N, C-alpha and C positions, 0 to 999 in steps of 0.2 A: 463430679456432678452426677454421675450415674447413681452412686450410693446415696447421695443427698436427696436426689429425686425419689428413689425408692423409699427413703425414710418418711417422706411426706405422704406416702400411701398407707402408712401405719396409723393405728389409733393409739393414743397415749393419755395418761391421766392429766397431762398438761393441756389436752384438747377438750376433754369432757369427762362425763361421769361414767364410772364402771359400776353398774348396779348389781354385780355378781353376788348373789346371796351365799353366805357362809365363807366368803373369801376375804371380806374386809379390805377392799381395794382403796385404802385411804391415800391421801396425798403423802408423798415421801419428801419431807421438809428438806430444802437445800442446805440448811445449816448442818444437818447430819452429814452431808457429803463434804462440806468444808472441813469439819472436824476430822472426819475419817481420812482426809488427805494431808493432814499435818505430817510433816516430814518424819518426825520421830516415831509416829505411829504407822504410817503407810509403809515405811521402809524397815520396820521391825521384822525379825526372822525368828521362827519358833525354836531354832537351834542355838540362839544366842544365850549366854549364861543368865541365870536368874538375877544375878547381882546388877546387871545392866538392863534388866527388863522390869524393874519395879513399877514404872509408870503403866506399862501394859497390864501387869498383874493387878495394879490398883484399880484399873478400869474394870477388870473382871470381878474383883472383890466388891466394888461399889455397886455394879450392876446386879451381882448375886444378892447383895443385901437389900437392894430396892425390890427385886422380884420376890424374895421370900417375905418381905413386909407386905407387899401388894397382895400376895396370895394367902398369907397367913400360915405359911409352911415353915419348916425348921431348917431345911438344907436344900441345896440345888446342884445340879450338874448342868453346865453350859455346852457340853460336848455335842449332843445330837444336832444334825444338820438340817432337820425339817420336822414338821409335825408328825408324820408317820414314823420317822426315825425316833422321835421322842416317845411315841406309843410303844415301839419295840423295846426301847431302853427301859421304860417303865414296867412293862410286863416281864422283862427279864429279871428285874428286881423283885417283882411280885413272886415269880417262881422261886428265886433264890431264898426269899423270906420263908415261903411255905416249906421248902425243902429243909431249911434249918429248924423248922418246928416239927419235923418228922413226918409231914404229910404234904407231898407236892401238889395234891389236888388235881382234878382232871378237866374242869371246864370253866369257861368264862361266860357270864350273862351279858348280852348286848341287846339294847332296845331296837325295835324295828325301824326307828327313825334315825339310827346311827349313820355316821360316815362309813363308807365302804372300807376304809382303811382299818377300822376297828376289828371286824371279824378276820380280815386278812392278817393283821398283826397277831391276833390270838392264835390263829392256825400256825403261823410261822414259829411261834414260841412253843408249840406243841400241845396247845389246849384245844379241846373240842368247843364248839360255839353253840350256845343255846339262846334262841330268840326270846325276847321279852316283849310282850304286846303293850301297845299304848292304849290308854283309855279314850273315851269319847272327847276329852278335852285336849288330847294331844300330849299328855304327860304319861309318865310311867304308871302302870297299873300296880299299885302297891299290894293289892291282894294277890295278884299273880306273882309278884316278886317274893312275897312271903311263902307262897306255895312251892316255888321253884328253888328257893334258897336252902342249901344243905351243906354238909361238910365236904362235898366234892367240888363246890364252887370256890374258885380262887379269888375271883373279883367280879365286880360289875363295872363295865366301861360305859360311862355316862357323859354325854355332852350337855352342859348346862350354862346358858339356855340351850335347849335342844335345837335340832335343825329346822323346826317349825318356827323358831324365834320365840319359843314359850319357855318361861322359867319354871323349873320343877319345884312347885310350891310345897311338896312334901319331902323335900330333900333331907331334912333331919330324920324323918321316919325311915327313909330309904337307907341312910347310913346306919341307923340303929339295927335294922333287920340284917344287914350284912355283918356288922360287927358282932352281933349276938351269936352268929354261927362261925365266927373266925375269918370271915371274908374281908376283902379290902375294897374300898371305893376308889376307882380310878376316874378322874375327870379329864375328858378331852377338852382342852382349853381353846379350841378353835374360835369359840364365841365369847372370849373373855372381854372383848371390846364393849360388852353390855354390862360388865360388872366392876371394872377397875375403879377404885376409889369409893365404891358404894357398898360392896360386900366382899368378904374374903372366903374363898372356898375352904380353907383350913378351918374356918370357924363353923362351917355347917357340916363337918364330918368327912371331908375328902382326905384320903390318905396319901395320894400322889396325883400329879397332874402334869401335863405338858403345856407349854405356852408356845405360841407362834409369834416370834419377834417380827416376822414378815407380814403379820396381820395386825395384831394389837399395838405393836410398838414401832410401826411405821418404817421398818427397813424395807428395801425394795422387794417387790413381789414378782413372781413369775420369771420371765426372761431376764429381768434386772437383778435377780437374786445375788448370791445364793441365799437359801433359807436358813433358819435357825430355830430349833425346837427344844429349848431347855426343859428339864424335868425337875419340878419342885416336889419335895417329899416331907413326910413326918419323920420324927426321930427314929421310929422303929425300923425304918428302911435305910438309915444312914450307913450301916456297915456294908451295904451292897452297892453303894454308888460306884459308877465307873472310875477307873484310875486314869490319870492321877487326880487327886483332890487338892484344891487350892487351900492352903492353910496359912495362918499367921504364926511366925516363928517367935521364939522367946526374945530375940533381939529387935523385934518390931518390924522385920522385913517379911515379905511374902514369898512363898515358894510352893512347890508341889510335893505331896505325899504319895509315894508309890507303894508303900508297905501296907497294903490293904488285903489281907488274906481272904476275906469273905466277899471281895468285890466281884462284880460280874465281868470285870476286865475293861479294856478300852473299847469304845464303840465308834471312835472317830480318830482320824489321823491328827496328831498334835493335840490341840485343846478346843477344837470347834472352829466355827467361822468367826474369827476375831474381828474382822471388819464390821460384821453385823452387831457385835457387842458394842462397839464404839457408837454406831448409829442409834441403837436402842437406848443407850445411856444418855446420849445427847437429847433425844426426844423426851426421855423421862425427866431429866433435870431442867430442860427448857420449859416444860409444862408445870412441874412441881405438883404437890398433892392436889391443890385446888384446880389446876389446869387439867390434870388427869380425870378428876371427878367431873369437870365441866365437859370434857370430851365424851365421856360415857353418857352423860345426860343429853348432849346434843345428838349423839348417834341414835339413842332411843327415840328422841323427839322427831328426828328426821324420818325414821322408819314409820312411825305412827302418822306422820303428816302424809306420807305416800299412801299408807293404808286407807286413811280417811278419804283421800282424793280419788281412789280407785274402787272403793267399796260400791257395789252395785253394778259397776262396769264389768268387773271380773268376779267370778265366784270366790268367796272366802270360805274354805272348808272348815276352818276352826275359828270360833268367835272368841277364844281365849285371848287375853291381852297380849300384844306383841311387845318384844323387847327391841333388839337392834335390827331385826329383819322381819319381813312379812312374806307369807306364802299364799299366793292365789292359785286357782286352777283354771284350765281352759274349758271347763264344763259348758259354759254358755256358748263359747265360740266353736266348740267341737260339733255343735248341732248344724253348723254350716260347713263342716268338713275341715275346719282350720284348727291346727294343734299348736301347742306351746312353742314348738320349734319354728313354726311358720311365723308366729307373732314376733319371735326373737329376731328372725332374719329380716322382717319388715322394719323392725326398730333400727337396724343399721342404716336404712335409707333416711331416717330422721336424725342421724348424726350421733346416735348413742351406741355404746357397746351393749350387746345383749345381756340380759339377766341370766341367772342360772336356770337351765331348762331341765324339766323331768326329775327334779330332786327337791325334797326327799321322796323316796319311793313310795311312802305310805299315802302320798297325795298323787292321784292319777292326773297326769298332765300339769305338773306343778310349774308355776312361775315364781321363782324365789328371788326376792329383791332386797338388797342391802345398800343403802346410800352412804353409809358411814357418816361421821361428823363433818367430813370435809366439804360436803356440798351445801351451797347456799340455797335459800328459798327460791331464788330466781331459777336456778338450774333444776331444782325439783319440780317447779311449776311447768317448765318446758318438758320435762320427762312425763309428768302426769298428762299434759295435753297431747303429747305424742302417743301415749298408750290409749287415751280416749279416742284419738283420731283413728288409730289402727282398729279399735273395736268397732267404730262406725264403718270403716272400710269392709270389715268382715261381714257386716249386715248388708251393705250396699253392693259390694263388688269383691266377693271372697277370692276370686282368681288373682286379683291384684296382690293380695297377701300371699297366696299360695305360690306365686312365681317370684316373690322377693328373695334376695335383694335386687334392686334395679340399678343402683348407682355405683356398685363396686366394680373393680376391674375384672374380677372373675365372679360370675353369678352363681347360682345354686349348683352345688356339686352333686355327683351321683354318690350319695353317702353309702348306699347298700353295696355298690360296686367297690367303693374304696375299702369297705370293711371286709368284703369277701375275697377280693382280688387286689390286695394292696400292692402298689409299685414302690418298693423300698430302696431302689437304687437307680441312678441315671444310666441310661443306655444310649449310645449314639444312634441317630437315625440312619437306616441303610441308604 
């Protein structure tokens, strides 16, 4: 009873909306869990011989084929265990490719709206990072890109749609500028939920990209994980794929190829998070092409519904059309001393999980909201009304918001103290 009672204190997707921008906290379909628990799949072991693992290998092959078709790429590795791990794997292949060309190159260009993992990944692979400014519409400044692009640039890491929820409308031109100087275009696929079934990154010049199965393809996110971040590539990068590579043998069976002399090597124990492959394939096949396209359209529609509902109530720093998420700022509320984090904490009292606060960094006091396709109009109306009510409270009684949350078992924490003097282990009281 103790643990059951504690579980009721948690928030969950079964209870309500997670409006976390850039996280795509969609509903994890229970059919995925049923399939993943089938005895022959759940009890499989990575050390068992290939000849009795053909069903598991077929799942990996079918998922790989689906993902390469969806992205418009030529090959894929399923090994990476998360989005940032996919970034690392991708840039290791970029480095191997340039080394094979005789010029390893020195730097990676990263837009100022990028996820923080992008520059961290580039640094881990040994590249210096050069910032690329956004224009007044929240997109890559193509003129700045042309000026910064040279033979020292290995790649541009670009999220599309970007973290403002804005589609890079000059993506073809961006790809052409990179390719003309021998650079590669890496796409962070964190926001692929806005593109599936509508457009394929491989068709607009992307050379490699990672996907987040725990975002776009509905496998459990966060504590329910683990994650999975496959990397899809164009043919020029195929020799550098992590080992082993799944292949079809001459007798029609499937197996692994370990003889890959130009490979970057293994990046994950065994073959990746197999349980997530099952769930992602179940989601993909259950929806089919038309269902995946509808999912994308609904995700974009939902984000724009919330945008329309809150325009004028919260500041909208970029008027460029939104895709799957919308970014407001706390500009209006900050005049009363209330910041984005305060609004997010007050939202808890209304029964909603907070949105993403203070990101992307190019929007001061950002409120980043992504409803996904999972939410109904009724749920979004409740969310919009809650946000409007909080805005009214800011004007009438800002202290009510500044002291929030009021209904949780633990109220506002000393965040500065927690950051500067963290208590990382339990100690018995004297």
